Residue frames as a rotation matrix with the C-alpha (Angstrom) as fourth column:
MET 1
0.058 0.781 -0.621 245.71
0.183 -0.620 -0.763 143.76
-0.981 -0.070 -0.179 91.11
GLU 2
-0.196 -0.179 -0.964 247.15
-0.808 -0.528 0.263 144.64
-0.556 0.830 -0.041 87.71
THR 3
-0.988 -0.150 0.035 246.91
-0.112 0.855 0.507 141.00
-0.106 0.497 -0.861 86.65
THR 4
-0.382 0.920 0.091 243.20
0.645 0.336 -0.687 140.95
-0.662 -0.204 -0.721 87.48
LYS 5
0.245 0.463 -0.852 242.60
-0.245 -0.821 -0.516 144.15
-0.938 0.335 -0.088 85.54
ALA 6
-0.534 -0.521 -0.666 244.63
-0.779 -0.004 0.627 142.89
-0.329 0.854 -0.404 82.57
GLU 7
-0.929 0.256 0.268 242.75
0.296 0.947 0.121 139.58
-0.223 0.192 -0.956 82.57
GLY 8
-0.054 0.965 -0.255 239.49
0.463 -0.202 -0.863 141.50
-0.885 -0.165 -0.436 82.74
THR 9
0.019 -0.018 -1.000 240.48
-0.658 -0.753 0.001 143.65
-0.753 0.658 -0.026 79.78
LEU 10
-0.869 -0.392 -0.303 241.40
-0.487 0.568 0.664 140.57
-0.088 0.724 -0.684 77.74
ARG 11
-0.705 0.669 0.235 238.19
0.567 0.731 -0.378 138.79
-0.425 -0.133 -0.895 78.71
GLU 12
0.122 0.760 -0.638 236.15
0.055 -0.647 -0.761 141.87
-0.991 0.058 -0.121 77.77
ALA 13
-0.259 -0.304 -0.917 237.87
-0.850 -0.379 0.366 142.12
-0.459 0.874 -0.161 74.37
ALA 14
-0.994 -0.108 0.003 237.43
-0.097 0.905 0.415 138.40
-0.047 0.412 -0.910 73.68
GLY 15
-0.390 0.920 0.027 233.77
0.565 0.263 -0.782 138.69
-0.727 -0.290 -0.623 74.63
ALA 16
0.129 0.405 -0.905 233.28
-0.429 -0.800 -0.419 141.59
-0.894 0.442 0.071 72.24
VAL 17
-0.656 -0.426 -0.623 234.88
-0.746 0.237 0.622 139.59
-0.117 0.873 -0.473 69.42
LYS 18
-0.926 0.329 0.183 232.75
0.315 0.944 -0.103 136.56
-0.207 -0.038 -0.978 70.26
GLU 19
-0.087 0.938 -0.336 229.62
0.297 -0.298 -0.907 138.70
-0.951 -0.178 -0.253 70.30
THR 20
-0.052 -0.004 -0.999 230.49
-0.774 -0.632 0.043 140.23
-0.631 0.775 0.030 66.92
VAL 21
-0.910 -0.298 -0.288 231.16
-0.413 0.718 0.561 136.81
0.040 0.629 -0.776 65.37
GLY 22
-0.671 0.727 0.144 227.85
0.549 0.618 -0.563 135.57
-0.498 -0.299 -0.814 66.73
SER 23
0.083 0.696 -0.713 226.11
-0.130 -0.702 -0.700 138.60
-0.988 0.151 0.032 65.28
LEU 24
-0.327 -0.304 -0.895 227.70
-0.885 -0.234 0.403 138.08
-0.332 0.924 -0.192 61.86
THR 25
-0.956 -0.087 -0.279 226.90
-0.189 0.912 0.364 134.37
0.223 0.400 -0.889 61.76
GLY 26
-0.109 0.991 0.075 223.44
-0.658 -0.128 0.742 134.75
0.745 0.031 0.666 63.24
ASP 27
-0.206 -0.056 -0.977 224.31
0.496 0.854 -0.154 132.55
0.843 -0.516 -0.148 66.22
ALA 28
0.476 0.503 0.721 222.30
-0.324 -0.662 0.676 133.94
0.817 -0.556 -0.152 69.14
GLY 29
0.920 -0.149 -0.362 224.02
0.379 0.564 0.733 131.59
0.095 -0.812 0.576 71.61
LEU 30
-0.027 -0.996 0.082 227.45
0.972 -0.046 -0.231 132.87
0.234 0.073 0.969 70.65
GLN 31
-0.106 0.078 0.991 226.23
0.100 -0.991 0.088 136.46
0.989 0.108 0.097 70.90
ILE 32
0.824 0.489 0.285 224.93
-0.246 -0.144 0.959 135.88
0.510 -0.860 0.001 74.42
GLU 33
0.681 -0.646 -0.344 228.10
0.732 0.585 0.350 134.02
-0.025 -0.490 0.871 75.42
GLY 34
-0.223 -0.782 0.582 230.17
0.755 -0.516 -0.404 136.94
0.616 0.349 0.706 74.12
LYS 35
0.194 0.390 0.900 228.10
-0.225 -0.875 0.428 139.48
0.955 -0.286 -0.082 76.02
VAL 36
0.976 0.151 -0.154 228.46
0.092 0.358 0.929 137.43
0.196 -0.922 0.335 79.22
ASP 37
0.271 -0.953 -0.138 232.24
0.960 0.278 -0.037 137.26
0.074 -0.123 0.990 78.77
GLU 38
-0.228 -0.308 0.924 232.33
0.389 -0.899 -0.204 140.99
0.892 0.313 0.325 78.10
LEU 39
0.569 0.533 0.627 230.40
-0.370 -0.515 0.773 141.74
0.735 -0.672 -0.096 81.30
ARG 40
0.875 -0.328 -0.356 232.56
0.484 0.607 0.631 139.33
0.009 -0.724 0.689 83.29
GLY 41
-0.074 -0.951 0.299 235.63
0.894 -0.197 -0.402 141.19
0.442 0.238 0.865 82.04
LYS 42
-0.046 0.135 0.990 234.19
-0.102 -0.986 0.130 144.53
0.994 -0.095 0.059 83.12
ALA 43
0.896 0.421 0.142 233.30
-0.201 0.099 0.975 143.09
0.396 -0.902 0.173 86.54
GLN 44
0.565 -0.763 -0.313 236.82
0.822 0.552 0.140 141.70
0.066 -0.336 0.940 86.91
GLN 45
-0.294 -0.653 0.698 238.28
0.550 -0.712 -0.436 145.12
0.782 0.256 0.569 86.12
LEU 46
0.327 0.508 0.797 236.00
-0.389 -0.696 0.604 146.75
0.861 -0.508 -0.030 88.70
CYS 47
0.955 -0.020 -0.295 237.08
0.251 0.580 0.775 144.17
0.156 -0.814 0.559 91.26
GLY 48
0.075 -0.997 0.021 240.72
0.941 0.064 -0.331 145.01
0.329 0.045 0.943 90.55
ASP 49
-0.238 -0.085 0.968 239.94
0.053 -0.996 -0.074 148.70
0.970 0.034 0.241 91.02
ALA 50
0.728 0.601 0.329 238.14
-0.316 -0.131 0.940 148.00
0.608 -0.788 0.095 94.30
VAL 51
0.700 -0.555 -0.449 241.09
0.707 0.626 0.329 145.99
0.098 -0.548 0.830 95.60
GLY 52
-0.282 -0.841 0.462 243.42
0.729 -0.501 -0.466 148.85
0.623 0.206 0.754 94.74
LEU 53
0.037 0.388 0.921 241.22
-0.298 -0.875 0.381 151.37
0.954 -0.289 0.083 96.52
ALA 54
0.935 0.331 -0.125 240.96
-0.008 0.374 0.927 149.14
0.354 -0.866 0.353 99.58
ARG 55
0.322 -0.899 -0.298 244.75
0.925 0.366 -0.106 148.73
0.204 -0.241 0.949 99.73
ASP 56
-0.400 -0.456 0.795 245.30
0.358 -0.876 -0.323 152.46
0.844 0.156 0.514 99.40
ALA 57
0.388 0.636 0.668 242.73
-0.424 -0.520 0.741 153.23
0.818 -0.570 0.068 102.09
MET 58
0.903 -0.049 -0.426 244.17
0.352 0.650 0.673 150.60
0.244 -0.758 0.605 104.41
SER 59
-0.013 -0.995 -0.101 247.67
0.945 0.021 -0.326 152.01
0.327 -0.099 0.940 104.10
THR 60
-0.563 -0.226 0.795 246.65
0.152 -0.974 -0.169 155.64
0.812 0.025 0.583 104.60
ARG 61
-0.304 0.542 0.784 243.80
-0.878 -0.478 -0.010 155.32
0.369 -0.691 0.621 107.14
PRO 62
-0.730 -0.049 -0.681 243.85
0.000 0.997 -0.072 151.91
0.683 -0.053 -0.728 108.84
LEU 63
-0.902 0.403 -0.156 241.67
0.199 0.066 -0.978 152.91
-0.384 -0.913 -0.140 111.80
ALA 64
-0.348 0.802 -0.486 238.97
-0.809 -0.519 -0.277 154.37
-0.474 0.297 0.829 109.56
VAL 65
-0.320 0.187 -0.929 238.91
-0.677 0.641 0.362 151.17
0.663 0.744 -0.078 107.51
LEU 66
-0.897 -0.037 -0.440 238.72
0.249 0.780 -0.574 149.08
0.365 -0.625 -0.690 110.68
ALA 67
-0.723 0.674 -0.151 235.82
-0.186 -0.401 -0.897 151.19
-0.665 -0.621 0.415 111.97
GLY 68
-0.211 0.646 -0.734 234.01
-0.975 -0.190 0.114 150.87
-0.066 0.740 0.670 108.65
ALA 69
-0.524 -0.044 -0.851 234.49
-0.315 0.938 0.145 147.09
0.791 0.344 -0.505 108.57
THR 70
-0.961 0.178 -0.213 233.21
0.266 0.364 -0.893 146.82
-0.081 -0.914 -0.397 112.15
ALA 71
-0.484 0.822 -0.301 230.13
-0.567 -0.556 -0.607 148.90
-0.667 -0.123 0.735 111.35
LEU 72
-0.213 0.376 -0.902 229.44
-0.902 0.280 0.330 146.84
0.376 0.883 0.279 108.24
GLY 73
-0.775 -0.123 -0.619 229.77
0.045 0.968 -0.248 143.61
0.630 -0.220 -0.745 110.24
PHE 74
-0.866 0.493 -0.088 227.36
0.040 -0.108 -0.993 144.94
-0.499 -0.863 0.074 112.85
VAL 75
-0.256 0.799 -0.544 224.77
-0.879 -0.426 -0.213 145.88
-0.403 0.424 0.812 110.21
ILE 76
-0.331 0.100 -0.938 225.04
-0.625 0.721 0.298 142.51
0.707 0.685 -0.176 108.46
GLY 77
-0.927 -0.039 -0.374 224.72
0.231 0.724 -0.650 140.71
0.296 -0.689 -0.662 111.80
ALA 78
-0.683 0.721 -0.121 221.65
-0.274 -0.405 -0.872 142.76
-0.678 -0.562 0.474 112.74
LEU 79
-0.134 0.630 -0.764 220.00
-0.991 -0.079 0.109 142.07
0.008 0.772 0.635 109.38
TRP 80
-0.540 -0.146 -0.829 220.79
-0.314 0.949 0.037 138.38
0.781 0.280 -0.558 109.62
ALA 81
-0.969 0.194 -0.152 219.42
0.214 0.354 -0.911 138.15
-0.123 -0.915 -0.384 113.16
GLY 82
-0.447 0.847 -0.287 216.24
-0.648 -0.528 -0.549 139.95
-0.617 -0.059 0.785 112.09
LYS 83
-0.156 0.342 -0.927 215.74
-0.874 0.390 0.291 137.51
0.461 0.855 0.238 109.22
ARG 84
-0.805 -0.192 -0.561 216.26
0.027 0.933 -0.359 134.53
0.592 -0.304 -0.746 111.52
ASP 85
-0.856 0.517 0.005 213.63
-0.083 -0.128 -0.988 135.85
-0.510 -0.846 0.152 113.94
ARG 86
-0.156 0.831 -0.534 211.06
-0.927 -0.311 -0.212 136.17
-0.342 0.462 0.818 111.14
ASP 87
-0.357 -0.046 -0.933 211.78
-0.639 0.740 0.208 132.65
0.681 0.671 -0.294 109.86
GLU 88
-0.973 -0.069 -0.219 210.99
0.103 0.720 -0.686 131.04
0.205 -0.690 -0.694 113.22
């Protein structure tokens, strides 16, 4: 988890640098690439946070997590079945 967050922080910082260099040189492609890397880094950090929260919840309330996962699976299955019926 910490590795993912650390990698995300590094990717975000590298993206910000890349975006700044692109801005200074007038390279729109490098600016966009930097922004994409920056957003990927933020997303990676959020993923690390989500994993940490899931681990904490699983260790403190395993039955509640199991019930939530079951309900989510049921909803996804119902939505998927409804979509299949409309496609036919």
